C-alpha positions in Angstrom: 0.0 0.0 0.0 1.2 3.5 -0.7 0.2 7.1 -0.4 1.9 10.0 -2.2 2.3 11.9 1.1 3.3 8.9 3.1 6.8 8.5 1.7 6.7 4.8 2.7 5.8 1.9 0.5 5.1 -1.6 1.7 4.7 -4.2 -1.1 5.1 -7.8 -2.1 7.5 -8.5 -5.0 6.9 -11.1 -7.7 8.9 -13.7 -5.8 6.8 -13.3 -2.7 9.3 -11.3 -0.7 8.1 -8.4 1.4 9.8 -5.0 0.7 9.6 -1.5 2.1 10.8 1.6 0.4 11.4 4.6 2.7 12.1 7.9 1.1 14.2 9.9 3.5 14.3 13.7 3.9 16.9 15.2 6.2 17.9 11.7 7.2 14.4 10.8 8.4 10.7 10.8 7.3 7.8 12.5 9.1 4.2 11.1 9.0 1.1 12.4 10.7 -1.0 10.1 12.8 -3.6 9.8 10.1 -0.9 8.7 7.6 0.4 6.1 10.1 -3.2 4.8 10.4 -3.4 4.5 6.6 0.0 2.9 6.4 -0.8 0.1 8.8 -4.5 -0.1 8.1 -5.6 0.6 11.7 -8.0 2.9 13.4 -6.9 6.2 14.9 -7.7 5.0 18.4 -5.5 2.0 18.0 -2.5 4.0 16.8 -3.1 6.6 19.5 -2.9 3.9 22.1 0.3 2.4 20.7 1.9 5.9 20.6 0.9 6.6 24.2 2.3 3.3 25.4 5.5 3.8 23.6 6.1 7.1 25.4 4.7 5.8 28.8 7.1 2.8 28.7 10.0 5.1 27.9 10.9 3.2 24.7 11.2 6.6 22.8 11.7 10.2 24.0 8.6 12.1 22.8 10.6 15.4 22.4 13.0 13.6 20.0 10.4 11.9 17.7 7.5 14.4 17.5 7.5 17.6 15.5 4.7 20.1 15.0 4.1 21.3 11.4 1.5 23.6 9.9 -0.3 21.8 7.1 -3.1 22.7 4.7 -6.1 20.5 4.9 -8.7 19.6 2.2 -10.8 22.6 3.3 -8.0 25.0 2.4 -7.3 26.0 6.0 -4.0 25.7 7.8 -3.8 23.5 10.9 -1.0 22.7 13.4 -0.4 19.0 13.3 1.9 16.6 15.1 4.2 14.5 12.9 6.2 11.5 14.0 9.6 10.5 12.7 10.9 7.1 11.4 11.9 5.8 14.8 8.3 6.1 16.0 6.9 4.7 12.8 9.2 1.6 13.1 8.2 1.1 16.7 4.5 1.3 15.9 5.1 -1.2 13.1 6.3 -3.8 15.5 3.2 -3.4 17.7 0.2 -3.2 15.4 -1.8 -6.3 14.4 -2.8 -6.0 10.8 -1.9 -7.5 7.4 0.2 -4.4 6.7 1.8 -4.6 10.1 2.7 -8.3 9.6 4.3 -7.5 6.2 6.2 -4.6 7.8 7.6 -6.8 10.6 8.6 -9.5 8.1 10.5 -6.9 6.1 12.1 -5.3 9.2 13.2 -8.6 10.7 14.8 -9.7 7.5 16.7 -6.4 7.2 17.8 -6.6 10.8 19.2 -10.1 10.2 21.2 -8.8 7.2 22.6 -6.0 9.3 23.6 -8.3 12.1 25.3 -10.9 9.8 27.0 -8.7 7.2 26.9 -5.1 8.5 24.5 -3.7 5.9 21.5 -4.5 3.7 21.0 -4.3 -0.1 17.6 -4.4 -1.9 18.4 -6.9 -4.6 15.1 -6.4 -6.4 15.8 -2.7 -6.8 19.3 -3.3 -7.9 18.1 -5.7 -10.6 15.4 -3.3 -11.8 17.9 -0.5 -12.3 15.8 2.1 -10.3 17.5 5.0 -8.6 18.8 4.0 -5.2 21.0 5.3 -2.4 22.5 1.9 -1.8 25.5 2.4 -4.1 26.2 5.8 -2.6 26.4 4.1 0.8 28.5 1.3 -0.7 31.0 3.7 -2.1 31.3 5.3 1.3 31.9 1.9 2.8 34.6 1.1 0.3 36.4 4.3 0.8 36.3 3.6 4.6 37.8 0.2 3.9 40.6 1.6 1.8 41.6 4.1 4.5 41.4 1.5 7.3 44.4 -0.2 9.0 42.7 -3.6 8.7 44.9 -6.5 7.4 44.7 -7.4 3.7 42.4 -10.4 3.9 40.0 -8.6 6.2 39.7 -5.8 3.6 39.1 -8.4 0.9 36.4 -10.0 3.1 34.8 -6.6 3.6 34.6 -6.2 -0.2 32.8 -9.6 -0.6 30.2 -8.9 2.0 28.8 -6.3 -0.4 27.9 -9.1 -2.8 24.2 -9.4 -3.3 24.3 -13.1 -2.8 26.6 -13.1 0.3 25.7 -15.5 3.0 28.1 -15.8 5.9 26.6 -19.1 7.1 27.0 -20.9 3.8 30.0 -23.3 3.7 30.5 -22.2 0.1 31.3 -18.7 1.4 34.2 -20.0 3.6 35.5 -22.0 0.6 35.2 -18.9 -1.5 37.5 -16.9 0.8 40.1 -19.7 0.7 40.1 -19.6 -3.1 40.6 -15.9 -3.1 43.4 -16.1 -0.5 45.2 -18.8 -2.5 44.9 -16.8 -5.7 46.5 -13.7 -4.1 49.3 -15.7 -2.4 50.1 -17.6 -5.6 50.3 -14.4 -7.6 53.0 -13.0 -5.3 54.9 -16.2 -4.2 53.9 -19.0 -6.6 52.7 -20.9 -3.5 49.3 -21.5 -2.0 48.6 -20.9 1.7 49.3 -24.5 2.6 52.5 -24.6 0.5 53.8 -21.4 2.2 53.3 -22.7 5.7 54.7 -26.2 4.8 57.8 -25.0 3.0 58.8 -22.0 5.0 58.1 -22.9 8.6 61.6 -23.8 10.1 62.3 -24.1 13.8 66.0 -23.5 13.3 65.4 -19.9 12.1 64.4 -16.8 14.1 60.6 -16.6 14.5 60.4 -20.0 12.6 61.2 -17.9 9.5 58.1 -15.8 9.9 59.1 -12.5 8.3 55.9 -10.4 8.6 55.1 -11.5 12.2 54.4 -8.4 14.2 55.2 -9.6 17.7 58.6 -8.5 18.9 59.2 -11.3 21.4 59.7 -14.9 20.1 58.1 -16.1 23.4 54.8 -14.6 22.2 54.6 -16.9 19.2 51.6 -19.3 19.4 50.8 -22.5 17.6 48.1 -20.6 15.6 50.6 -18.0 14.4 52.8 -20.6 12.7 49.8 -21.9 10.6 49.0 -18.5 9.1 50.5 -18.2 5.6 50.7 -14.4 5.6 53.2 -14.5 8.4 55.8 -16.1 6.2 55.7 -13.4 3.4 58.8 -11.3 3.1 58.8 -7.5 2.8 58.6 -7.4 -1.0 55.8 -9.9 -1.1 53.8 -7.9 1.5 54.2 -4.8 -0.5 53.0 -6.5 -3.7 50.0 -8.0 -1.8 49.2 -4.5 -0.5 49.3 -3.1 -4.1 47.0 -5.8 -5.5 44.5 -5.4 -2.7 44.5 -1.6 -3.3 43.8 -2.2 -7.0 41.0 -4.5 -6.1 39.5 -1.9 -3.8 39.8 0.7 -6.5 38.0 -1.6 -8.9 35.2 -2.3 -6.3 34.7 1.4 -5.9 34.4 1.8 -9.7 31.7 -0.9 -9.8 29.8 1.0 -7.1 30.2 4.2 -9.1 28.8 2.4 -12.2 25.9 1.0 -10.1 26.9 -2.5 -11.0 25.6 -5.1 -8.5 28.2 -7.9 -7.9 27.8 -11.5 -7.0 30.6 -13.5 -5.3 31.5 -15.4 -8.5 31.8 -12.0 -10.3 34.4 -10.9 -7.8 36.6 -13.9 -8.4 36.4 -13.3 -12.2 37.4 -9.7 -11.7 40.3 -10.7 -9.4 41.7 -12.9 -12.2 41.5 -9.9 -14.6 43.3 -7.7 -12.1 46.0 -10.3 -11.6 46.4 -10.8 -15.3 46.7 -7.0 -15.9 49.4 -6.9 -13.2 51.4 -9.6 -15.0 50.7 -12.2 -12.3 50.2 -15.9 -12.9 46.7 -17.2 -12.3 46.2 -20.1 -9.9 44.3 -22.8 -11.8 44.6 -25.7 -9.3 44.1 -26.3 -5.5 47.8 -26.6 -4.7 50.1 -29.6 -4.2 49.9 -29.7 -0.4 46.8 -30.2 1.7 46.0 -27.7 4.5 46.0 -30.5 7.1 49.5 -31.6 6.1 50.8 -28.0 6.3 49.3 -27.6 9.8 50.8 -30.8 11.1 54.2 -29.8 9.8 54.0 -26.2 11.2 52.9 -27.6 14.6 55.8 -30.0 14.7 58.2 -27.1 13.9 56.6 -25.1 16.6 57.0 -27.8 19.2 60.7 -28.2 18.3 61.1 -24.4 18.4 59.6 -24.3 21.9 61.9 -27.2 23.1 64.9 -25.3 21.7 63.9 -22.2 23.6 63.5 -24.2 26.8 66.9 -25.8 26.3 68.6 -22.4 25.5 67.0 -20.8 28.5 68.2 -23.7 30.7 71.7 -23.4 29.3 71.6 -19.6 29.8 70.5 -20.0 33.4 73.4 -22.5 34.0 75.9 -20.1 32.6 74.5 -17.3 34.8 74.7 -19.6 37.9 78.3 -20.6 37.0 79.2 -16.9 36.6 77.7 -16.1 40.0 79.6 -18.9 41.7 82.8 -17.8 40.0 82.2 -14.3 41.2 81.6 -15.4 44.8 84.8 -17.5 44.8 86.8 -14.5 43.5 85.4 -12.4 46.3 86.3 -15.1 48.9 89.8 -15.3 47.6 90.3 -11.6 48.0 
């Protein structure tokens, strides 16, 4: 249902999904009580009771959500009328019992789930229809924020993929998708997959087990999990190349947002291959020669030997200190 003055549209799309369009002005929308009645298909008395209860229960601050405007009625006269902002409209929508109220709650609950799982919500139906929307403006702002952030490379890549219109964090395919992307990037800069990097470079005889991009200063702080992370074994040149590739990827993502092009997860993998090819990098076309489980077993073995060496070296150091103290005491006694 819709009304030209309401600025809110509740409808059912062809695939049966409930959708709500809210046209914002000054970052919110104001509806009169009669418009809220029409929106949710309820009598004035019912809406009045809900509004009163909302304020009485302290759910919303009346001064913050109510504004008085002078409006012209059908008789041509101006009247002072209370208008309610989007916060109040949403709260009423969760309380009313009507077909429109039910549709509203179905829509709002779905949007809330999307925000909780992926940080934002996209209206896929509107994207496909090509209608004007604010989504891409918000997406561009999000991408610029990612580019300026200090988050690690893979987290930035994950942030990009959460903008896919088919992104589902609970799907096993999503986890596998991220592994594919990680391996493509690592292969492009080192000719090794994540498992191959861990398996071939972890070495307990070298400082930090040969981890070159490990950010902890003290070797004692190294954990078993650290030695199984492929990125930790990249050298300075490889880290710089990875940073440049990710920056190109983010710039491309922003271009797609500027062009109002909705992206699916498979689209992002195809675009990554194009970016890697344009950068003169080799494209990974296989799953690697070493399984992840084998790499983890090897790195954990190296870690255990590394820890044993440290214990032995600390013991030897303590013996040397003890011998030095005894020697010093003997020298004093001889004096």
